C-alpha positions in Angstrom: -18.7 -0.9 -17.5 -16.1 0.2 -15.0 -17.3 0.5 -11.4 -15.8 3.0 -9.2 -16.3 2.6 -5.0 -16.3 6.3 -3.2 -16.1 6.5 0.5 -17.5 9.9 2.0 -19.4 10.0 -1.4 -22.3 12.3 0.4 -20.5 15.7 -0.3 -17.8 17.6 -0.9 -14.6 16.2 -2.9 -16.7 12.7 -2.7 -19.6 13.8 -4.1 -17.8 15.7 -7.0 -15.9 12.3 -7.5 -19.1 10.6 -8.2 -20.8 13.1 -10.6 -17.5 13.5 -13.1 -17.0 9.9 -12.7 -20.8 9.4 -13.9 -20.7 11.7 -16.7 -17.9 9.2 -17.8 -20.1 6.1 -17.6 -18.7 4.5 -14.7 -20.9 2.5 -12.3 -20.8 4.0 -9.0 -21.0 2.2 -5.4 -21.2 5.1 -3.0 -20.1 4.7 0.8 -21.3 6.7 3.5 -23.5 8.0 6.8 -26.0 10.0 5.2 -28.8 7.5 3.9 -30.7 10.6 2.6 -27.8 12.3 0.8 -26.6 9.1 -0.7 -30.1 8.0 -2.1 -30.9 11.3 -3.1 -27.6 11.5 -5.0 -27.8 7.8 -6.5 -31.1 8.7 -7.9 -30.1 11.6 -9.5 -27.1 10.2 -11.2 -29.1 7.0 -12.5 -31.6 8.8 -14.1 -29.2 11.8 -16.1 -26.5 9.0 -17.1 -28.1 5.6 -17.0 -25.9 4.1 -14.7 -26.0 1.7 -12.0 -25.4 3.1 -8.6 -25.3 1.3 -5.2 -25.7 2.8 -1.9 -23.8 1.7 1.0 -24.7 3.3 4.2 -22.0 2.8 7.2 -20.0 4.8 9.3 -16.4 3.6 8.8 -15.0 4.6 11.7 -17.0 1.8 13.4 -15.2 -1.7 14.0 -15.1 -4.1 10.7 -16.6 -1.1 9.0 -14.1 -2.0 5.6 -15.3 -5.6 5.9 -19.1 -4.7 6.2 -18.6 -2.5 2.9 -16.5 -5.4 1.1 -18.9 -8.2 2.0 -21.8 -6.0 0.4 -20.0 -5.7 -2.7 -19.5 -9.3 -2.7 -23.2 -10.2 -2.2 -23.9 -7.8 -4.6 -21.8 -9.5 -7.6 -19.8 -6.1 -8.0 -16.7 -5.9 -9.3 -14.4 -2.4 -7.9 -12.5 -1.2 -10.3 -11.4 1.9 -8.8 -11.5 2.5 -5.2 -11.6 6.3 -3.8 -10.9 6.5 -0.3 -11.9 10.3 -0.2 -13.5 10.3 3.6 -12.1 11.8 6.5 -11.9 14.7 8.4 -10.1 17.0 11.0 -10.3 18.5 14.4 -8.7 22.3 15.1 -7.6 22.7 18.7 -4.8 22.0 21.1 -4.2 18.3 21.3 -3.6 17.9 24.7 -7.3 19.7 25.6 -9.1 17.9 22.5 -11.5 15.6 22.9 -9.8 11.8 23.2 -12.8 10.2 21.3 -12.7 12.6 18.2 -8.9 12.2 17.9 -9.7 8.6 17.5 -12.1 8.7 15.0 -9.6 10.4 13.2 -7.1 8.0 13.0 -10.0 5.1 12.3 -11.4 6.9 9.4 -8.0 8.5 7.6 -6.0 6.1 8.3 -7.5 2.1 9.4 -10.5 2.5 7.2 -8.4 3.7 4.3 -6.0 0.7 5.0 -8.7 -1.8 5.5 -10.3 -1.2 2.7 -7.2 -1.2 0.2 -6.2 -4.5 1.9 -9.5 -6.1 1.1 -10.1 -4.7 -2.9 -6.3 -4.4 -3.8 -5.3 -8.2 -4.2 -8.7 -8.7 -6.3 -7.0 -5.6 -8.4 -3.9 -7.8 -8.6 -5.5 -11.1 -9.8 -7.1 -9.1 -12.8 -4.1 -7.3 -13.0 -6.2 -3.9 -13.3 -7.4 -1.8 -11.2 -7.0 2.3 -9.7 -7.2 3.5 -6.1 -7.0 7.1 -5.4 -6.3 8.1 -1.7 -7.4 11.4 -0.7 -4.8 13.3 1.5 -4.0 17.0 1.7 -1.3 19.5 1.0 -1.3 19.4 5.2 0.5 16.0 4.6 3.8 17.9 3.9 4.7 19.8 7.4 3.3 18.9 10.9 0.5 21.6 11.9 0.2 22.9 15.3 -3.3 22.8 16.2 -4.6 20.6 13.4 -1.5 17.4 14.9 -3.4 14.4 14.1 -5.2 15.2 10.8 -1.8 16.5 9.3 0.1 13.4 10.4 -3.3 10.9 9.0 -2.2 12.4 6.0 1.2 12.2 5.7 0.5 8.8 6.5 -1.9 8.3 3.5 1.2 9.8 1.3 3.7 7.5 2.3 1.6 4.4 2.3 0.4 5.3 -1.3 3.4 6.2 -2.8 4.8 2.7 -1.2 1.7 0.9 -3.3 2.3 2.7 -6.3 5.9 1.2 -6.6 4.6 -2.1 -5.3 1.6 -2.6 -7.8 2.1 -0.9 -11.0 4.1 -3.7 -12.3 0.5 -5.5 -11.7 -1.0 -3.0 -14.1 -2.8 -1.3 -10.9 -2.5 2.5 -10.6 -2.1 4.3 -7.4 -2.5 8.0 -6.6 -2.3 10.3 -3.4 -4.4 13.4 -4.3 -3.2 16.2 -2.0 -5.3 19.2 -2.3 -5.0 23.0 -0.7 -8.3 24.4 0.5 -11.1 23.3 -1.1 -14.8 24.2 -1.3 -15.8 21.5 1.4 -17.4 21.5 4.8 -14.1 20.7 6.3 -13.3 24.0 8.1 -17.0 24.0 10.0 -16.8 19.9 10.6 -13.0 20.4 11.8 -14.2 23.2 14.4 -12.0 25.9 12.5 -11.9 29.5 13.8 -13.4 31.7 11.4 -10.9 34.1 11.4 -8.4 31.5 10.8 -10.3 30.2 8.1 -10.2 33.4 6.3 -6.6 33.3 6.2 -6.2 30.5 4.3 -4.8 30.4 0.3 -6.9 30.2 -2.6 -9.7 27.9 -2.5 -9.9 25.3 -5.1 -13.6 23.9 -6.6 -14.2 20.1 -5.4 -14.5 19.5 -9.5 -10.7 21.1 -9.8 -9.6 18.5 -7.1 -11.3 15.4 -8.9 -10.5 16.5 -12.6 -6.6 17.0 -11.9 -6.7 13.7 -9.7 -8.3 11.8 -12.5 -5.6 13.2 -15.2 -2.9 12.6 -13.0 -4.6 9.1 -12.7 -4.1 8.3 -16.2 -0.8 9.6 -16.4 0.1 6.8 -13.8 1.6 9.4 -11.7 2.0 8.3 -7.6 1.1 11.9 -6.4 -0.9 15.0 -7.3 -0.9 18.5 -5.5 -3.8 20.4 -6.6 -3.5 24.3 -5.4 -2.7 27.4 -6.4 1.1 28.0 -7.5 2.1 30.3 -3.8 1.1 26.9 -1.6 3.2 25.2 -4.0 6.1 27.4 -3.5 5.1 27.7 0.0 5.3 23.7 0.4 8.5 23.7 -1.2 10.0 26.7 0.7 8.9 24.3 4.1 11.3 21.6 3.2 14.1 23.7 3.4 13.5 25.4 6.7 15.3 24.4 9.9 12.5 22.3 11.7 12.3 24.3 14.7 12.1 28.1 12.7 9.3 25.8 10.7 7.5 24.4 13.5 7.7 27.9 15.5 6.0 30.0 12.5 3.3 27.2 12.0 2.0 27.0 15.5 2.4 31.0 15.8 0.0 31.2 12.4 -2.4 29.0 13.6 -2.3 29.7 17.3 -2.7 33.8 16.7 -4.6 33.3 13.7 -7.2 31.7 15.5 -7.1 34.7 18.4 -5.9 32.3 21.0 
């Protein structure tokens, strides 16, 4: 059976990936910080789908976290056929006034952990000449976002990195996809300290299940990138590329500052 490793698997899009892949009879390795949530999900999926579910409790912002996860899979004799780098978070606010440690942790999780895990598992996929990688980015990747500066920049990195790997690795039979969902039903806004008034101005919210299904369909079609959102968001993203940078940044800063009542 195929085995998928999913980071950030204790909730949101990560949990939705776990449930969808379990229903497709895929064995799972679930990675997150919350041992209670992971064990509960693992037990439920094992009982319902009769699959193997392993749990690795790890904070991926810690030094050498990716190596620890990789070594755990080796120790357990697991072959990872699908790597889903889903773990990530953001933080709303003026960068100069933000908590330094929190901003660094965003980079450590959204960028460094993604790169490190990919570098551990991709060479083995090349040796087998098969495998899949899904990196979860965001619609925020396609323009700088004032007051979400580090988060948006980290997701822009994920898009550029993933698309380059798609080109490098398809000759080895390896699929690489970067999924870019719009606003999704997760705890993102709460964890990012988003002002409620600003969160309410977001566009149509997708379900985590929709994000997962569209991502897996795009992966099957060998797409390098999939934007998962409503038509209006697609259109705004396309128009943003045509707007002069000064105007775009001024409009974005006004929206994210005024919308929050700052």
